[in-house]
C-alpha positions in Angstrom: 13.0 24.9 17.0 14.0 23.1 13.8 13.5 19.4 13.3 13.8 16.7 10.7 11.3 13.9 10.2 13.7 11.1 11.4 14.6 13.2 14.5 11.0 13.6 15.4 10.3 9.9 14.8 13.1 9.0 17.3 12.6 11.8 19.8 8.8 11.3 20.0 9.5 7.8 21.5 11.6 9.2 24.3 10.4 9.3 27.9 10.2 12.6 29.8 9.1 14.9 26.9 7.0 17.8 28.1 3.7 18.7 26.5 5.4 21.9 25.1 8.1 19.8 23.4 5.5 17.5 21.9 3.3 20.3 20.7 6.3 21.9 19.0 7.0 18.7 17.2 3.4 18.4 16.2 3.3 22.0 14.9 6.5 21.4 12.9 5.0 18.2 11.5 1.8 20.1 10.5 3.8 22.7 8.6 6.0 20.1 6.9 2.8 18.2 6.0 1.4 21.3 4.3 4.6 21.9 2.4 4.8 18.3 1.2 1.1 18.4 0.2 1.8 21.5 -1.9 4.7 19.7 -3.7 2.4 16.6 -4.3 -0.4 18.8 -5.7 2.0 20.3 -8.2 3.0 16.9 -9.4 -0.6 15.7 -9.6 -1.6 18.8 -11.7 1.0 17.8 -14.3 0.3 14.1 -14.2 -2.8 13.9 -16.5 -1.0 15.5 -19.4 2.1 13.3 -19.0 0.0 10.2 -18.3 -2.0 10.7 -21.5 1.2 10.9 -23.6 2.5 7.8 -21.9 -0.8 6.0 -22.4 -0.5 6.3 -26.2 2.3 3.8 -26.3 0.9 1.0 -24.1 -2.2 -1.2 -24.1 -3.4 -0.8 -20.5 -3.8 1.7 -17.8 -1.8 -0.5 -15.4 1.2 -0.6 -17.8 1.0 3.2 -18.2 0.9 3.6 -14.4 4.0 1.5 -14.0 5.8 3.6 -16.6 4.7 6.7 -14.8 6.0 5.4 -11.5 9.4 5.0 -13.0 9.6 8.6 -14.0 11.2 11.3 -11.8 7.8 12.7 -11.0 6.3 9.3 -10.4 9.0 8.4 -8.0 8.6 11.7 -6.2 4.8 11.2 -6.0 5.3 7.8 -4.3 7.9 9.2 -2.0 5.7 12.2 -1.0 2.7 9.9 -0.4 4.8 7.7 1.9 6.2 10.7 3.8 2.7 12.2 4.3 1.5 8.8 5.7 4.4 8.7 8.1 3.7 12.3 9.2 0.0 11.4 9.8 1.0 8.5 12.1 3.6 10.6 14.0 1.0 13.4 14.5 -1.5 10.9 15.8 0.9 9.3 18.2 2.0 12.7 19.5 -1.6 13.8 20.0 -2.3 10.6 22.0 0.7 11.3 24.2 -0.5 14.9 24.8 -4.0 13.7 25.6 -2.6 11.1 28.1 -0.6 13.8 29.8 -3.6 16.0 30.1 -5.5 13.1 31.6 -2.7 12.4 34.0 -2.5 16.0 35.1 -6.2 15.8 36.0 -5.6 12.5 37.9 -7.8 10.6 35.4 -5.3 7.8 35.0 
């Protein structure tokens, strides 16, 4: 099954999802998380060299970081970090729903 992040964010809130559907969503999120983490690591490997060049023209690290954040890679880094955080929250929420379903199936709730 193929998903998108916004689809999972909406669908995971729906009632009546089966544990199988939730686990498929969680598996897709895990794979997407790994893919985005790889993209982020590629940016972070290039960042020191670019950052050192940017730092030569400014007086502080903070000013340099602001310049970095305006670059294409800096914007992508910020975007990837936010997406990863979103995926972490979704995975946690889905895990909780699966655990509750397990408890309900054992009549623990």
